[in-house]
BAFI-3210 file (N, C-alpha, C; in Angstrom, 3 decimals, decimal comma, padded with zeros to 6 digits):
// residues 178
n [1|2|3|4|5|6|7|8|9|10|11|12|13|14|15|16|17|18|19|20|21|22|23|24|25|26|27|28|29|30|31|32|33|34|35|36|37|38|39|40|41|42|43|44|45|46|47|48|49|50|51|52|53|54|55|56|57|58|59|60|61|62|63|64|65|66|67|68|69|70|71|72|73|74|75|76|77|78|79|80|81|82|83|84|85|86|87|88|89|90|91|92|93|94|95|96|97|98|99|100|101|102|103|104|105|106|107|108|109|110|111|112|113|114|115|116|117|118|119|120|121|122|123|124|125|126|127|128|129|130|131|132|133|134|135|136|137|138|139|140|141|142|143|144|145|146|147|148|149|150|151|152|153|154|155|156|157|158|159|160|161|162|163|164|165|166|167|168|169|170|171|172|173|174|175|176|177|178]
n.u [057,326|055,971|054,818|052,982|051,257|050,248|048,948|047,031|045,553|044,596|042,971|041,051|039,860|038,833|036,952|035,170|034,222|032,933|030,905|029,490|028,602|026,870|024,985|023,954|022,623|020,701|018,244|017,005|016,525|014,799|012,670|011,806|010,942|008,845|007,315|006,126|004,574|002,991|001,666|000,136|-001,392|-002,890|-004,886|-006,623|-009,373|-008,568|-005,946|-004,017|-004,298|-003,513|-000,841|000,336|-000,047|001,392|003,952|004,518|005,798|009,020|010,005|009,103|010,545|012,403|011,072|009,952|007,238|006,404|007,418|006,074|003,472|003,596|003,999|001,572|-000,404|000,507|000,118|-002,684|-003,226|-002,208|-003,973|-006,455|-005,984|-005,482|-007,952|-009,564|-008,733|-009,625|-012,386|-012,828|-012,250|-014,276|-016,538|-016,558|-017,574|-020,123|-023,669|-026,920|-028,227|-025,861|-023,905|-024,615|-024,150|-021,408|-020,597|-021,219|-019,389|-017,064|-017,027|-016,931|-014,422|-012,812|-013,107|-012,022|-009,365|-008,575|-008,704|-006,771|-004,513|-004,405|-003,780|-001,215|000,136|-000,098|001,471|003,965|004,322|004,571|002,241|000,181|-002,242|-005,590|-005,205|-006,418|-009,116|-009,136|-008,348|-010,498|-012,560|-011,764|-012,073|-014,822|-015,698|-015,141|-016,964|-019,321|-019,266|-019,545|-022,080|-023,599|-024,123|-026,040|-028,150|-027,366|-024,789|-021,570|-018,795|-016,659|-016,270|-014,067|-011,980|-013,082|-013,164|-010,425|-009,477|-010,957|-009,876|-007,185|-007,563|-008,421|-006,051|-004,563|-005,962|-005,357|-002,569|-002,485|-003,390|-001,120|000,011|-001,444]
n.v [-013,776|-016,033|-015,012|-013,114|-014,831|-016,310|-014,280|-013,542|-015,928|-015,985|-013,646|-014,394|-016,581|-015,279|-013,655|-015,592|-016,707|-014,465|-014,093|-016,501|-016,147|-013,943|-015,071|-017,047|-015,541|-014,154|-015,690|-015,622|-012,906|-012,368|-014,016|-012,762|-010,307|-011,094|-012,186|-010,083|-008,857|-011,041|-011,392|-009,036|-009,254|-011,552|-010,580|-009,343|-009,311|-010,225|-011,900|-012,273|-009,932|-008,044|-008,857|-008,625|-005,874|-004,609|-005,636|-004,443|-002,137|-000,784|-000,297|-002,209|-004,755|-005,583|-003,788|-002,170|-001,925|000,756|001,738|-000,008|000,818|003,381|002,686|001,328|003,344|005,253|003,953|003,818|006,543|007,299|005,896|007,063|009,668|009,340|008,376|010,553|012,256|010,750|010,902|013,657|013,869|012,192|013,599|015,807|014,825|013,866|013,569|014,165|011,636|010,105|012,063|013,332|011,251|010,977|013,446|013,102|011,077|012,501|014,124|012,076|010,926|013,101|013,228|010,702|011,057|013,154|011,910|009,922|011,488|012,754|010,549|009,944|012,253|011,952|009,643|010,706|012,416|010,651|009,748|007,326|006,376|005,916|005,544|003,355|004,088|006,282|004,998|003,242|005,066|006,072|003,793|003,480|005,695|004,931|002,828|004,318|005,843|003,838|002,935|005,108|004,716|002,789|000,612|001,611|001,354|001,643|003,630|003,548|001,288|-000,589|001,045|001,784|-000,712|-001,237|000,914|000,370|-002,141|-001,409|000,277|-001,559|-002,941|-000,896|-000,616|-003,097|-002,848|-000,687|-001,890|-003,087|-001,291|-001,316]
n.w [-004,613|-003,745|-001,463|-002,464|-003,823|-001,719|-000,333|-002,228|-002,352|000,286|000,264|-001,641|-000,320|001,928|000,683|-000,360|002,035|003,090|001,137|001,492|004,082|003,766|002,018|003,664|005,557|004,104|003,502|006,029|006,393|004,239|004,994|007,318|006,268|004,498|006,418|007,899|005,924|005,321|007,783|007,886|005,509|005,946|007,501|005,840|003,445|000,918|000,309|-001,772|-003,364|-001,469|-000,872|-003,432|-003,869|-001,719|-002,182|-004,569|-004,155|-003,855|-001,309|000,409|000,859|003,658|005,208|008,181|010,559|010,471|008,051|006,347|006,827|005,754|003,086|002,496|002,971|001,177|-001,277|-001,262|-001,262|-003,770|-005,427|-004,745|-005,591|-008,371|-009,143|-008,566|-010,608|-012,785|-012,340|-012,698|-015,409|-016,481|-015,673|-017,366|-019,683|-019,243|-018,562|-017,067|-014,833|-014,500|-014,416|-012,029|-010,226|-010,529|-009,542|-006,849|-006,300|-006,686|-004,419|-002,520|-003,054|-002,545|000,200|000,874|-000,005|001,695|004,214|003,934|003,486|005,969|007,546|006,543|007,319|010,082|010,389|009,704|011,863|013,857|015,091|015,803|016,645|015,705|012,989|011,812|011,811|010,072|007,719|007,397|006,933|004,455|002,871|003,181|001,763|-000,863|-001,061|-000,787|-003,113|-005,029|-004,345|-005,115|-007,742|-007,840|-009,510|-011,895|-014,327|-013,139|-013,968|-012,364|-010,908|-010,784|-009,838|-007,383|-006,097|-005,910|-004,302|-001,994|-001,312|-000,860|001,295|003,182|003,547|004,697|007,120|008,291|008,537|010,259|012,564|013,489|015,172|017,459]
ca.u [056,264|055,187|054,053|051,840|050,319|049,595|048,056|045,919|044,755|043,915|041,908|039,987|039,160|038,060|035,816|034,237|033,611|032,017|029,743|028,741|027,945|025,754|023,982|023,318|021,750|019,637|016,934|016,395|016,041|013,624|011,571|011,290|010,219|007,589|006,532|005,323|003,572|002,086|000,853|-000,829|-002,294|-003,814|-005,979|-007,435|-010,236|-007,957|-004,524|-003,202|-004,320|-002,694|000,566|000,759|-000,001|002,515|005,218|004,745|006,590|010,394|010,333|008,552|011,563|013,128|010,258|009,397|005,803|006,203|007,637|004,978|002,301|003,777|003,774|000,142|-001,145|000,938|-000,595|-004,077|-003,225|-002,037|-005,216|-007,476|-005,624|-005,699|-009,393|-010,087|-008,466|-010,542|-013,730|-012,838|-012,337|-015,604|-017,534|-016,594|-018,258|-021,328|-024,889|-028,007|-027,966|-024,455|-023,183|-024,908|-023,446|-019,986|-020,396|-021,167|-018,109|-016,031|-017,009|-016,480|-012,980|-012,168|-013,086|-011,039|-008,027|-008,287|-008,457|-005,484|-003,496|-004,315|-003,043|000,198|000,645|000,043|002,646|005,151|004,486|004,621|000,947|-000,322|-003,617|-006,623|-004,923|-007,426|-010,365|-008,950|-008,358|-011,874|-013,342|-011,386|-012,752|-016,263|-015,927|-015,183|-018,262|-020,359|-019,219|-020,137|-023,521|-024,246|-024,490|-026,962|-029,106|-026,714|-023,426|-020,583|-017,499|-015,622|-016,319|-012,735|-011,257|-013,663|-012,700|-009,000|-009,322|-011,490|-008,867|-006,024|-007,985|-008,412|-004,642|-004,187|-006,546|-004,564|-001,260|-002,727|-003,530|000,222|000,366|-002,300]
ca.v [-014,297|-016,929|-014,174|-012,532|-015,929|-016,620|-013,159|-013,664|-017,063|-015,541|-012,701|-015,175|-017,345|-014,325|-013,241|-016,719|-016,794|-013,329|-014,403|-017,573|-015,547|-013,137|-015,993|-017,741|-014,603|-013,662|-016,309|-015,148|-011,550|-012,458|-014,601|-011,739|-009,344|-011,672|-012,462|-008,907|-008,746|-012,176|-011,087|-008,004|-009,729|-012,545|-009,843|-008,710|-010,257|-010,725|-012,056|-012,081|-008,511|-007,377|-009,192|-008,007|-004,415|-004,216|-006,003|-003,616|-000,980|-001,219|-000,115|-003,305|-005,660|-005,007|-002,758|-002,351|-001,613|002,153|001,828|-000,715|001,703|004,440|002,055|001,069|004,599|005,905|003,280|004,272|007,943|007,342|005,439|008,096|010,801|009,012|008,252|011,919|012,708|010,006|011,472|014,974|013,616|011,645|014,659|016,712|014,160|013,179|014,354|013,480|010,915|009,696|013,265|013,522|010,199|011,321|014,566|012,522|010,380|013,512|014,442|010,890|010,768|014,211|012,771|009,613|011,652|013,924|010,966|009,265|012,515|012,909|009,385|010,111|013,304|011,333|008,771|011,569|012,986|009,496|009,618|006,099|006,116|006,389|005,250|002,403|004,835|007,061|004,048|002,760|006,143|006,120|002,660|003,783|006,654|004,140|002,145|005,325|006,170|002,711|002,931|006,209|004,210|001,662|000,536|002,147|000,851|002,609|003,602|003,590|000,057|-001,152|001,977|001,673|-001,979|-001,125|001,772|-000,373|-003,148|-000,726|000,756|-002,726|-003,178|000,169|-000,963|-004,206|-002,304|000,159|-002,771|-003,411|-000,292|-001,435]
ca.w [-005,428|-002,909|-000,549|-003,172|-004,101|-000,450|-000,062|-003,174|-001,896|001,503|-000,118|-002,293|000,715|002,734|-000,149|-000,406|003,367|003,177|000,303|002,142|005,243|003,264|001,485|004,788|006,257|003,219|003,688|007,270|006,159|003,368|005,749|008,227|005,441|004,052|007,623|008,237|004,858|005,524|008,968|007,494|004,455|006,515|008,148|004,801|002,731|-000,314|000,599|-002,982|-003,697|-000,446|-001,084|-004,692|-003,695|-000,853|-002,812|-005,762|-003,730|-003,548|000,110|001,205|001,404|004,785|005,863|009,511|010,530|010,097|006,602|005,686|006,923|004,751|001,775|002,325|002,850|-000,072|-002,371|-001,203|-001,661|-005,224|-006,061|-004,538|-006,437|-009,788|-009,358|-008,624|-011,976|-013,652|-012,136|-013,352|-016,852|-016,780|-015,468|-018,509|-020,796|-018,758|-018,342|-016,387|-013,578|-014,389|-013,992|-010,598|-009,487|-010,555|-008,609|-005,505|-006,188|-006,547|-002,990|-001,780|-003,218|-001,821|001,593|000,974|-000,119|002,911|005,320|003,687|003,733|007,424|008,054|006,183|008,206|011,403|010,347|009,729|013,203|014,765|015,768|015,190|017,080|014,789|011,585|011,331|011,590|008,845|006,595|007,249|006,310|003,036|002,245|003,169|000,675|-002,096|-001,033|-001,023|-004,539|-005,771|-004,034|-005,842|-009,072|-007,685|-010,600|-013,085|-014,437|-012,667|-014,651|-011,328|-010,107|-010,556|-008,965|-006,040|-005,519|-005,574|-003,122|-000,845|-000,966|-000,278|002,614|004,076|003,873|005,641|008,414|008,832|008,940|011,440|013,730|014,000|016,162|018,649]
c.u [055,356|054,313|052,834|050,825|049,548|048,593|046,829|044,995|043,965|042,749|040,742|039,180|038,298|036,813|034,755|033,508|032,590|030,751|028,875|027,979|026,735|024,639|023,246|022,338|020,565|018,307|016,237|015,816|014,771|012,428|010,966|010,466|008,851|006,711|005,634|004,222|002,533|001,141|-000,236|-001,862|-003,272|-005,007|-006,896|-008,293|-009,593|-006,439|-003,662|-003,154|-003,401|-001,210|001,102|000,908|001,212|003,856|005,487|005,620|007,992|010,797|009,906|009,614|012,362|012,333|009,893|007,935|005,541|006,372|006,508|003,690|002,409|003,534|002,274|-000,644|-000,739|000,252|-002,054|-004,182|-003,103|-003,318|-006,313|-007,229|-005,890|-007,186|-010,048|-009,875|-009,387|-011,950|-013,836|-012,979|-013,726|-016,689|-017,664|-017,351|-019,563|-022,483|-025,852|-027,594|-026,499|-023,619|-023,385|-024,165|-021,946|-019,675|-020,354|-019,827|-016,954|-015,902|-016,503|-014,966|-012,197|-012,052|-012,029|-009,623|-007,634|-007,970|-007,099|-004,345|-003,298|-003,528|-001,556|000,857|000,860|001,254|003,927|005,403|004,480|003,385|000,225|-001,759|-004,578|-006,347|-005,970|-008,746|-010,264|-008,989|-009,766|-012,736|-013,009|-012,061|-014,255|-016,601|-015,986|-016,510|-019,393|-020,414|-019,877|-021,647|-024,269|-024,751|-025,476|-028,020|-028,559|-025,307|-022,435|-019,300|-016,330|-015,543|-014,931|-011,918|-011,772|-013,205|-011,240|-008,810|-009,844|-010,465|-007,636|-006,345|-007,994|-006,984|-004,177|-004,732|-005,703|-003,194|-001,422|-002,849|-002,187|000,633|-000,466|-001,731]
c.v [-015,196|-016,138|-013,587|-013,607|-016,288|-015,529|-013,225|-014,806|-016,687|-014,616|-013,426|-015,971|-016,431|-013,871|-014,340|-016,857|-015,664|-013,592|-015,494|-017,040|-014,728|-014,042|-016,711|-016,833|-014,173|-014,368|-015,852|-013,753|-011,600|-013,023|-013,581|-010,715|-009,894|-012,008|-011,297|-008,705|-009,852|-011,907|-010,071|-008,584|-010,798|-011,876|-009,171|-009,748|-010,877|-010,748|-011,728|-010,608|-007,748|-007,610|-008,548|-006,500|-004,006|-004,505|-005,241|-002,407|-001,446|-001,026|-001,310|-004,284|-004,962|-003,979|-003,157|-001,901|-000,174|002,331|001,139|000,110|002,824|003,897|001,905|002,363|005,375|005,279|003,737|005,724|008,084|006,937|006,483|009,278|010,511|008,878|009,625|012,513|012,046|010,590|012,827|014,820|013,119|012,708|015,569|016,122|013,489|014,149|013,523|012,796|010,497|010,881|013,503|012,488|010,505|012,488|014,065|011,824|011,352|013,930|013,287|010,731|011,931|013,837|011,685|010,170|012,410|012,995|010,282|010,253|012,740|011,757|009,504|011,188|012,756|010,403|009,599|012,153|011,902|009,404|008,454|005,769|006,688|006,141|004,306|003,103|005,630|006,154|003,526|003,808|006,281|004,978|002,871|004,754|005,933|003,384|003,111|005,710|005,060|002,669|004,027|005,738|003,049|001,702|001,062|001,565|001,950|002,501|003,543|002,316|-000,485|-000,252|001,901|000,395|-001,871|-000,242|001,076|-001,406|-002,527|-000,189|-000,383|-003,096|-002,142|-000,120|-002,070|-003,727|-001,455|-000,688|-003,228|-002,462|-000,400|-002,404]
c.w [-004,602|-001,955|-001,240|-003,533|-002,845|-000,093|-000,963|-002,757|-000,646|001,164|-000,775|-001,271|001,577|001,975|-000,198|000,935|003,543|002,359|000,939|003,341|004,821|002,761|002,609|005,517|005,405|003,396|004,958|007,091|005,315|004,128|006,710|007,457|005,057|005,253|008,004|007,190|005,030|006,693|008,626|006,531|004,935|007,193|007,129|004,095|001,491|-000,151|-000,617|-003,376|-002,743|-000,692|-002,356|-004,544|-002,880|-001,516|-004,105|-005,432|-003,336|-002,085|000,963|001,703|002,507|005,575|007,283|009,441|010,114|008,591|005,852|005,741|005,896|003,345|001,531|002,121|001,593|-001,280|-002,419|-001,660|-003,181|-005,937|-005,914|-005,461|-007,913|-010,098|-009,373|-010,016|-012,975|-013,555|-012,836|-014,861|-017,248|-016,640|-016,690|-019,702|-020,375|-018,590|-017,510|-015,107|-013,414|-013,908|-012,488|-009,749|-009,421|-009,630|-007,174|-005,299|-006,038|-005,079|-002,149|-001,861|-002,611|-000,346|001,779|000,937|001,126|004,083|005,161|003,925|005,236|008,036|007,743|007,051|009,610|011,456|010,430|011,115|014,287|015,651|015,116|015,586|016,036|013,322|010,995|011,011|010,294|007,618|006,335|006,552|004,827|002,277|002,152|002,041|-000,667|-002,187|-001,348|-002,498|-005,351|-005,561|-004,783|-007,201|-009,007|-008,790|-011,921|-013,139|-014,064|-013,489|-013,654|-010,494|-009,792|-009,626|-007,532|-005,350|-005,071|-004,342|-001,874|-000,375|-000,328|001,111|003,627|004,472|004,905|007,042|009,075|009,294|010,205|012,702|014,275|015,126|017,435|019,650]
res [x|x|x|x|x|x|x|x|x|x|x|x|x|x|x|x|x|x|x|x|x|x|x|x|x|x|x|x|x|x|x|x|x|x|x|x|x|x|x|x|x|x|x|x|x|x|x|x|x|x|x|x|x|x|x|x|x|x|x|x|x|x|x|x|x|x|x|x|x|x|x|x|x|x|x|x|x|x|x|x|x|x|x|x|x|x|x|x|x|x|x|x|x|x|x|x|x|x|x|x|x|x|x|x|x|x|x|x|x|x|x|x|x|x|x|x|x|x|x|x|x|x|x|x|x|x|x|x|x|x|x|x|x|x|x|x|x|x|x|x|x|x|x|x|x|x|x|x|x|x|x|x|x|x|x|x|x|x|x|x|x|x|x|x|x|x|x|x|x|x|x|x|x|x|x|x|x|x]
***
């Protein structure tokens, strides 16, 4: 009986030591994770938007620069894709100048989507050069779409701002590879 009590006490102590060791290491891990996000987001015009966007993805904690690049470009890809769907829907109910502006935006977002897809393909093939250029072109497409509505209220202003912001994050992440 004394042997089993001693064994139980030993196991409990070992478990407590293991938990303490994990707890002691966790702050260092979290600091390293937030350090990479912090480094990237400090290079963008909107730190909070950047941090919120990157941290919305469950892959961000513990991410290295490659994973963080995939997160950023995946977020931009999702936004470009959803906005393309929004444009298609708006086109079916529009006429006149707004219809023409939306048609231009449809082309702009096709370009943005293609550039982001190219960047994701490059990441998969471990080709990191030029990611910043592709991200910049995607952001420029959002700007071009917004400019198409100059003098007219754009139904895509918020989507354009988000894609532009995500593109800026992609540019900052791409700079990690330079």
